[in-house]
N, C-alpha and C positions, 0 to 999 in steps of 0.2 A: 902890525900883527896883534891881535888881542891875546894877553896872556893872563893866565890865572894869577891872582895875587898871592894864594897858597895852594900850590898844586897838591894834588892828592899824594900820600905817601900810604906805603904798605903798612907802616907801623901804626898810622893812625887808623887804618883801615880795621887792622888787627884788634887794636884797642877797642874800638866801637863795637865789634862783634863779640868780644870777649864780654863788655859790658852790657848786651843788650838783655833786657829783661822783659821786653814784650813778646806776643805771640811769635811761633815760627811756623814755617810751610815746609813739607817735602821730609818728614821725619826729623825736623830741626835743622836741616841744611840752610833753607833761606828764611832771612830775618822779612819781615813786610818791607822796609826800607830798601834789602837789595831787590827784592821784587820789582818794586817801583822803579828802582834805578834801571834794572834789565828792559823794563817797558816804556821808558823814557825818551826814545827816539834816538838812540846811540849806534855807533858801530856795532854791528854782529858779524863775528866771524866763526864759521863754522870748520869743525876737524873732524875726521876718521882715519881709517886706513882702507886701504883696498885689498883685493883678495890675496896680493902678494905681498902685504905688510908694508906698504909705501903709503907715506903719508897722502892723505886727498883733503882740499880744503873746499870752500866755498863760502858764500856770503850772504848773511841773512837779511831781510828788510826790517823784520819785526818782530815782536816778542809779545804773548800774552801767557799769563801766569794765575792758574784758577787757584780756588781757595784751599786744594790739598795741595799746592806746590807743583802740579804736573807744568810742565813748560811747553808752550805750543811756539814754534819758529815759523814764521812764514818767509818763503823765500821766491826766488825766480825760478821755476823748472828748468826752463832752456839753458842757463848759465851754469847750472848747478847739477848737471846730469851725471858726471863721475862719483860727485858727493853723493846723491841721491841712490846711485848703484851699490856703493859702500854700505851704506845705512841698510838698504834692501836685504844685505846679505847677513846682516846681524853684528857688524861691526859696531865697537864702541863710538860714543860721540864725545866730543868737548866743544862748548861754545862760549866764546869770550865776548864780552861787551865791554866796550870802551867809550868814553866820554872825551873827544879829542880836547876840549878846552883845557881840562884838570889833568887828563891824563890818567885819571881813576879807569882803572881795569880788572874784571872779576870773570872768572872762569868757571861754569858749572860743568861737571861729566857726569855720565850714566854709562853703565855697560852695554845699553843697546836704546835704540830711539825706533820710533814706528811712522813710518809714512803715512800719512792722514789725508782725506778729501778736505780741500778748504771748507771753510763754515762762513755764514754769513758775515759774522765781525771780523774775519781776517782781512777783507777787503778795507774797510775803514781804518783797522789798526794798522796796516802797511801805510796808507796815504798819510795819515797823521805822523806817525813815527819816520816814514821817510822824510817828509817835509820837515819835520823837527831837527833830524840830523843833517840835512842840506842845509838849513838855516844856521845851525852851528858851524857848520865847514866854511861858510861864506862870512860867519863873524868871525873866526879867527884868520881871514885873510885868504881863503880859497877863493879863485874865481868862480863868480857864480854859474857858468857855462859848466865849469868843470863838476861842481856840486851838484847841480841838477843833471847832468848827464850821469855821474854815479850813482844817483839815488833814482834813477828813472826807471819805470816798469810799465808795463800794461796789465790791466785786470786779469785778461786771461793766461798770464803768464804765472800766476800765483800758484804755489804749491806749499805743503805743510807737512811737519813733522812733529812728535812730541814725545817728551821722555821725562821721567821722574828723576830729577838730579839726585846724586848719593853721596857726592862731594862737590864743595866749593873751594876756590882757590884766590888768593890776591895775586893780581897779576900787575899791578901799577908797579912802574919803574922806581928800583930803590933796593936798599937793604931789605931783606926778608921777602921778598917778591917771590912768588910762587909758593907761599906759607899757605896751609889749609888752611879756611875760614871756619873755625869751630868755636864753640862757646867755651 
């Protein structure tokens, strides 16, 4: 099984964010590097809460982030019905992006998200990012059939939501995991 020579660490992530001097998005929440990471074809886990306050989770396929830092997550609608219902009621959202090879993990949060119609660029983004995630899973030792099944979707299943993150956290395992990523 392929292993990272130097796995990511929360302290490294926090130091890089504090030292960032380039432009930011979403009112300073995201750096350009974090935005690129979220759109690189990695694991996308969605979380919210249902009407009874219980956790509701889902799985995204891809992410697109615009010039203002608005995050658009593309997901399979049939597999995420409970999550979609929670978002439709105005529940808060947390989305965690994880690169399996290095265990690098970033979480974005917002008080609410909006379900939106899929846009023409969503399909190509979903195909390319799901393919990149599938390839990474295979590279680290997952069976090709498992990785392919996990990332599979049909174009007619695509749905999307958007939110402007107001907080970002490092979720990479290790000391300081859960710390806010702020300048």
